[in-house]
C-alpha positions as CSV (number, residue, x, y, z in Angstrom):
1,M,140.6,122.7,95.5
2,E,136.8,123.6,95.5
3,Y,135.9,122.7,99.1
4,G,132.5,122.1,98.1
5,S,131.5,118.7,99.2
6,I,132.8,115.5,100.7
7,E,131.8,112.2,99.1
8,R,132.6,108.7,100.4
9,K,131.5,105.4,99.1
10,I,132.1,102.2,101.4
11,H,130.7,98.5,101.2
12,I,129.3,97.3,104.3
13,D,128.6,93.4,105.0
14,A,125.1,93.9,106.4
15,T,121.7,94.8,105.1
16,P,120.5,98.2,104.4
17,E,118.1,97.8,107.6
18,V,121.1,97.2,110.0
19,V,123.2,100.1,108.5
20,Y,120.2,102.2,108.7
21,E,119.8,101.4,112.3
22,V,123.7,102.0,112.9
23,V,123.7,105.5,111.3
24,T,120.5,106.6,113.2
25,A,120.2,105.1,116.7
26,P,122.0,107.0,119.3
27,E,123.2,103.8,121.1
28,H,124.9,102.6,117.9
29,L,126.2,106.1,116.8
30,R,128.1,106.3,120.1
31,Q,130.0,103.2,119.2
32,W,131.6,104.6,116.0
33,W,131.2,108.2,115.6
34,P,130.5,110.5,118.5
35,D,131.3,110.1,122.2
36,D,127.6,110.8,123.0
37,A,124.4,111.3,120.9
38,D,120.8,112.5,121.9
39,L,118.6,112.6,118.8
40,D,115.3,111.1,117.6
41,P,115.8,110.0,113.8
42,V,112.7,111.5,112.4
43,P,112.4,114.6,110.1
44,G,112.6,117.9,112.1
45,A,113.8,116.4,115.3
46,T,116.5,118.3,116.8
47,G,119.3,116.7,119.1
48,T,122.9,116.8,119.9
49,I,126.1,114.9,119.4
50,S,129.2,115.4,121.5
51,F,132.9,114.8,121.2
52,G,135.4,114.7,123.8
53,E,135.4,114.1,127.4
54,P,134.6,116.7,130.3
55,P,135.6,119.5,130.6
56,N,136.6,119.7,127.0
57,T,133.3,118.4,125.5
58,E,132.3,119.9,122.3
59,V,128.5,119.6,122.1
60,M,126.9,120.4,118.6
61,P,123.3,120.7,117.5
62,L,121.9,118.5,114.9
63,T,118.6,118.6,112.9
64,V,117.1,115.6,111.1
65,V,116.3,116.5,107.6
66,A,115.3,113.2,106.1
67,A,114.6,109.7,107.7
68,D,113.6,107.2,105.0
69,P,114.4,103.7,106.3
70,P,116.4,101.8,105.1
71,R,117.5,104.0,102.1
72,R,118.4,107.5,103.5
73,F,119.1,109.4,106.5
74,S,120.2,113.0,106.4
75,F,120.9,115.8,108.9
76,R,122.3,119.3,109.2
77,W,124.9,120.1,111.8
78,V,127.9,122.7,112.3
79,Y,125.5,125.5,113.1
80,D,125.0,127.8,116.1
81,D,123.0,126.3,118.9
82,R,120.8,129.3,119.1
83,A,119.9,129.2,115.4
84,V,117.6,127.0,113.3
85,A,119.4,125.1,110.8
86,T,119.3,126.3,107.2
87,P,121.1,125.6,103.9
88,T,123.2,128.7,104.6
89,N,124.1,128.3,108.1
90,S,124.8,124.6,108.5
91,L,126.3,121.6,106.8
92,L,124.2,118.7,105.4
93,V,125.2,115.0,105.8
94,T,123.4,112.3,103.9
95,F,123.8,108.6,104.1
96,D,122.3,106.9,101.2
97,L,122.1,103.1,101.5
98,V,121.8,100.9,98.5
99,P,121.6,97.0,98.5
100,S,124.8,95.5,97.1
101,G,125.0,91.8,96.9
102,R,124.5,90.7,100.3
103,G,125.6,94.0,101.9
104,T,125.2,97.7,101.6
105,L,126.7,100.3,99.5
106,L,126.7,103.3,101.9
107,R,127.3,106.8,100.1
108,L,128.2,109.6,102.3
109,T,127.9,113.1,101.1
110,E,128.5,116.2,103.2
111,T,127.7,119.7,101.5
112,G,127.2,123.3,102.5
113,F,130.8,124.3,103.0
114,R,130.9,127.1,100.6
115,E,127.3,128.1,101.6
116,R,128.4,129.0,105.1
117,G,130.3,132.1,103.7
118,W,133.5,131.5,105.7
119,E,136.6,133.3,104.6
120,A,139.0,131.0,102.5
121,A,141.2,130.1,105.4
122,V,138.2,129.0,107.6
123,L,136.7,127.3,104.8
124,E,139.6,125.1,104.0
125,E,140.2,124.4,107.6
126,H,136.6,123.1,108.2
127,Y,136.6,121.3,105.0
128,R,140.0,119.4,105.9
129,D,138.9,118.7,109.4
130,H,135.6,117.1,108.1
131,V,137.7,115.0,105.4
132,T,139.9,113.6,108.1
133,G,137.2,113.1,110.4
134,W,135.1,110.9,107.8
135,D,138.2,109.1,106.9
136,H,138.6,108.2,110.5
137,F,135.1,107.3,111.4
138,L,133.6,105.5,108.4
139,P,136.1,102.5,108.7
140,R,134.9,102.5,112.5
141,L,131.5,102.2,111.1
142,V,132.3,99.2,109.1
143,D,134.2,97.6,111.9
144,Y,131.3,98.1,114.2
145,V,128.6,96.7,111.8
146,A,130.8,93.6,111.4
147,R,131.0,93.1,115.2
148,L,127.3,93.8,115.8
149,V,126.2,91.4,112.8
150,S,128.6,88.5,114.2
151,A,127.0,89.0,117.7
152,R,123.4,88.8,116.3
């Protein structure tokens, strides 16, 4: 296995505008992905996402790379919180949103695993952890959007 990138495609029964809001706004992110989120979805902004409950909370820095509503949102994460995110010290997550009928095709790509320079076992562990994570969280995104749209 190459461990270079993770790619997922899912159809969501909501407009790209709604899906964009759900993948960028902290109050929506908290409903399907991290336990907490603090970020401003504009290019260059830094923030954090957190997983777990105290005292075992893992806080991760995040830097927004692109924010092109309602088409694309990307950010860098998985880097040392004392560093500036770069292509060689972080992972890049991109959400591309494409209108599809009455809904949206969401294409998620996560890259940068090999560029981190991790030894093989560490690379494989991080890659598999992220595959498992996205396979868990993306269905939660679909379910959350369905609940959100039905409540509007």
